[in-house]
C-alpha positions in Angstrom: 11.3 44.2 -47.9 12.4 43.3 -50.9 15.8 40.8 -51.2 17.5 37.8 -51.4 20.3 37.1 -49.1 23.6 35.8 -50.8 23.3 33.3 -47.1 20.2 32.1 -48.1 21.2 31.0 -51.6 24.6 30.9 -52.5 23.6 31.9 -55.9 21.2 34.9 -56.5 23.4 37.6 -55.8 27.4 38.3 -57.3 29.5 37.3 -54.5 30.5 40.2 -52.0 27.9 42.9 -53.9 24.8 42.3 -51.2 24.9 43.8 -47.4 22.8 43.7 -45.1 21.7 45.3 -41.7 18.0 44.0 -40.9 17.1 43.8 -37.4 16.1 40.0 -36.2 15.3 38.4 -39.4 13.1 34.9 -39.1 13.6 32.5 -41.9 9.6 31.0 -41.5 10.5 29.0 -44.1 12.1 27.9 -47.0 13.2 25.7 -50.3 17.5 25.9 -48.6 18.8 22.2 -49.4 15.5 20.6 -50.8 17.6 20.0 -54.5 15.0 22.9 -56.3 16.2 24.5 -60.1 14.8 27.0 -61.5 13.0 28.2 -58.9 13.7 28.2 -55.3 11.2 30.2 -52.5 12.2 31.5 -49.4 9.4 33.7 -46.5 11.0 36.1 -44.0 9.8 38.4 -41.2 12.0 41.1 -40.1 12.4 44.2 -38.3 13.5 47.3 -39.0 16.3 47.2 -41.6 18.0 48.2 -44.8 19.4 45.6 -47.7 21.5 46.6 -50.7 22.4 44.3 -53.6 25.1 46.1 -55.6 25.6 44.1 -58.6 21.9 42.8 -58.8 20.8 39.6 -58.2 21.7 36.5 -60.3 18.1 36.2 -60.9 14.7 37.1 -60.9 13.1 38.4 -57.8 9.2 38.3 -57.4 8.7 39.4 -53.8 5.0 39.3 -52.0 4.0 40.5 -49.6 2.9 39.7 -46.6 2.2 42.1 -44.2 1.7 46.3 -43.5 4.6 49.1 -44.2 6.2 51.3 -46.0 9.7 50.4 -48.1 12.3 53.1 -49.5 14.1 51.7 -52.8 16.6 53.0 -54.4 17.1 51.8 -58.0 18.7 53.5 -61.5 19.1 56.8 -59.7 15.5 56.5 -58.5 14.2 57.0 -55.3 10.8 55.0 -54.9 8.4 54.6 -51.7 6.5 51.3 -51.6 3.0 50.8 -49.6 3.6 46.9 -49.0 0.2 45.5 -48.6 -0.6 41.9 -48.1 -0.8 40.4 -51.7 1.3 43.2 -53.5 3.7 42.1 -56.3 7.5 43.6 -57.1 9.5 42.4 -60.0 13.3 42.8 -60.0 14.8 41.5 -62.8 18.5 39.7 -62.4 21.2 42.1 -62.7 19.6 45.5 -61.8 21.6 46.7 -58.4 19.5 48.3 -56.0 18.6 49.5 -52.1 15.8 48.6 -49.7 15.2 51.0 -46.2 11.8 49.8 -44.1 11.5 50.9 -40.2 8.9 48.9 -39.3 8.0 45.0 -39.4 7.9 43.6 -42.6 7.0 40.0 -43.7 7.4 39.0 -47.3 7.8 35.9 -49.6 10.7 35.8 -52.7 10.2 34.0 -55.4 13.8 33.4 -57.5 13.9 32.6 -60.8 16.3 31.2 -62.8 16.8 33.8 -66.5 17.7 30.7 -68.1 14.7 29.4 -67.7 12.6 32.4 -68.6 14.4 33.1 -71.5 13.7 29.1 -72.1 10.3 29.8 -71.9 10.0 32.4 -73.8 12.0 31.0 -77.3 10.1 27.6 -77.1 6.6 28.5 -76.2 6.5 32.3 -78.1 10.0 32.5 -80.8 11.4 35.1 -78.6 15.0 35.4 -78.1 16.4 36.8 -74.9 17.3 40.6 -77.0 14.0 40.4 -77.9 12.0 41.4 -74.7 13.3 42.4 -71.5 11.9 42.3 -67.8 11.7 45.4 -66.3 12.1 46.4 -62.0 8.0 46.7 -61.2 5.3 47.0 -59.0 1.4 45.7 -59.2 -1.2 46.4 -56.2 -1.9 42.4 -57.1 -1.5 39.8 -59.1 -4.1 36.3 -58.0 -1.5 34.5 -60.9 2.2 35.1 -58.3 0.5 34.8 -55.6 -1.0 31.7 -55.9 2.1 30.1 -57.1 4.5 31.5 -54.5 1.5 29.6 -51.8 1.7 26.3 -53.6 5.6 27.0 -53.3 5.5 27.3 -49.8 3.4 24.2 -48.8 5.6 22.2 -50.9 8.7 24.1 -48.9 7.1 23.6 -45.8 5.9 19.3 -46.9 9.8 19.1 -47.3 8.8 16.3 -49.6 11.2 15.5 -52.3 9.1 15.2 -55.3 9.1 18.8 -54.7 11.9 19.3 -57.0 9.7 18.2 -60.0 6.6 19.9 -59.3 9.3 23.5 -58.5 10.5 22.8 -62.2 6.8 22.9 -63.6 5.9 26.2 -61.5 8.9 27.8 -63.0 7.1 27.2 -66.8 4.3 28.0 -65.5 5.7 31.8 -63.5 7.7 32.2 -66.9 4.9 32.8 -69.3 2.6 34.1 -66.9 5.8 37.0 -66.7 6.2 37.2 -70.4 2.6 37.9 -70.9 1.9 40.0 -68.1 5.2 41.8 -67.7 7.9 41.6 -70.4 8.4 44.8 -73.2 9.4 44.7 -75.9 13.5 46.4 -77.2 11.7 49.8 -77.1 9.7 49.4 -73.4 6.4 48.4 -75.1 3.7 45.7 -73.8 4.2 42.9 -75.5 1.4 42.0 -77.7 -0.2 39.5 -76.8 -2.2 38.3 -79.8 1.7 37.4 -81.0 2.3 35.1 -78.0 -0.5 32.9 -78.1 1.1 29.5 -78.6 1.2 26.5 -81.0 1.5 23.4 -79.2 1.8 22.0 -83.0 4.7 24.0 -84.2 6.2 24.4 -80.6 7.0 20.8 -79.8 9.9 19.4 -81.1 10.7 16.6 -83.7 10.4 13.9 -80.9 7.3 15.0 -80.2 5.5 14.9 -83.0 5.0 11.4 -82.7 4.1 11.8 -79.2 2.9 8.8 -78.2 6.5 7.7 -78.8 7.6 10.6 -76.5 5.0 9.8 -73.4 6.4 6.0 -73.8 9.4 7.4 -73.5 9.1 9.4 -69.9 6.9 7.1 -68.7 9.3 4.1 -69.0 11.9 6.5 -67.2 9.2 7.2 -64.5 8.5 3.6 -63.7 12.4 2.8 -64.1 13.3 5.7 -61.6 10.4 6.2 -59.3 12.2 5.5 -56.5 15.1 8.3 -56.6 15.1 11.9 -57.0 13.7 12.3 -60.4 13.5 15.9 -61.8 11.0 17.1 -64.8 14.6 17.8 -67.1 15.7 14.5 -66.4 12.2 13.2 -67.3 12.2 15.1 -69.9 15.6 14.2 -71.8 14.6 10.8 -71.7 11.8 11.8 -73.8 13.9 13.6 -75.9 11.4 16.5 -74.8 12.3 20.2 -73.2 10.6 19.9 -69.6 7.7 22.5 -70.5 7.1 20.7 -73.6 6.9 17.7 -71.7 4.4 19.2 -69.2 2.0 20.6 -71.9 2.3 17.3 -73.7 1.3 14.8 -70.6 -1.3 17.5 -69.5 -2.7 17.3 -73.2 -2.1 13.2 -73.5 -2.8 11.9 -70.1 -4.6 14.3 -68.3 -2.2 15.3 -65.4 1.5 16.9 -64.9 4.4 14.6 -64.5 4.9 15.7 -60.8 1.2 14.5 -60.4 2.3 11.1 -62.4 4.8 10.5 -60.7 2.6 10.7 -56.8 0.4 8.5 -58.8 3.1 5.5 -59.6 4.8 5.7 -56.1 1.0 5.3 -54.6 0.3 3.0 -57.0 3.8 0.8 -55.9 3.3 1.5 -52.1 -0.9 -0.1 -52.4 1.5 -3.4 -53.9 3.9 -3.4 -51.5 1.0 -3.2 -48.5 -1.3 -5.7 -50.7 1.3 -8.1 -50.8 2.2 -8.3 -47.1 5.0 -6.6 -46.1 6.1 -8.7 -42.7 7.7 -6.4 -40.0 8.2 -3.6 -42.5 7.0 -0.2 -41.4 5.1 2.1 -43.5 8.3 4.6 -42.7 10.1 1.9 -44.6 8.2 1.8 -47.6 7.6 5.4 -48.1 11.3 5.4 -48.5 11.5 2.1 -50.8 8.4 3.7 -53.2 10.8 8.0 -53.2 8.6 9.7 -50.4 10.3 11.4 -47.7 9.2 10.2 -44.6 5.5 8.1 -43.7 3.8 11.7 -43.4 4.4 12.2 -47.2 3.0 8.8 -48.1 0.3 8.9 -45.8 -0.6 12.4 -47.1 -1.0 11.3 -51.0 -1.9 8.1 -50.4 -5.2 9.2 -48.7 -5.7 12.2 -51.6 -5.7 9.5 -54.2 -6.6 6.4 -52.3 -9.4 7.6 -50.0 -7.6 6.1 -47.2 -4.9 6.0 -45.2 -1.7 3.4 -45.7 -2.1 1.5 -42.2 -6.3 1.4 -43.3 -5.3 -0.3 -46.8 -3.5 -2.6 -44.4 -5.7 -3.2 -42.7 
């Protein structure tokens, strides 16, 4: 099962460090080509085979089992037999040399988290520098939080929606917090003290967020000026002089929604204005592109969810 192929994501492992003999692999869905940063996603099915990352991956790899089977893992001179079951989770930290072998058909999802994201969240949210914690290789029978994140990423990858990059950035922050709270250890190998990881919003917000109305206004202004384009959480946060994590938390606290949800609302509102004003012979596909959706189906899906009617019904 568990691997991330250089051919899928060219930056996921060191060049020349990966070797595979998997038979008849099938990529069911992937975030490749969607412009996601910080967190990538892929869902795969494979017959028997093997995979090796001799120098490890450049990403933290989080695998979610989708089928049953037996996978043999060789890592740090250990040979471990994983009983793969639907919902099981395996975490392999970046730069960990590892080799897997399996003898039956398997299915799994893999989340590729940029270590820089985890390090940034550790510092911004919990006050931990990169040398103060360790993300170990581990396995859990199930983890509903990671399974939910994987499911959302799968839907975003399947939809091919350009706004999905904004969502994936937010999920990268959420995943990082979860890994720090539930998987990371201190330098002695002991689990981090959960009580010491309590978030302190007022202390953790950047100086620009102290007067949060101004920061929110700057973010909103940037969104309203750029909503037709491919927005990212990092670009919006930079406009407000905040980190992506701080921006998400501030939006939730002051507006009750995430930046991603607000961008969708702005796009739907502008689509409504175009439809209400009359668009002549302009098609719904053209309107979708004009307000930032990747195609008509994405416009229709979000328009109906927010307004209760389809764009065609709204237009009359």
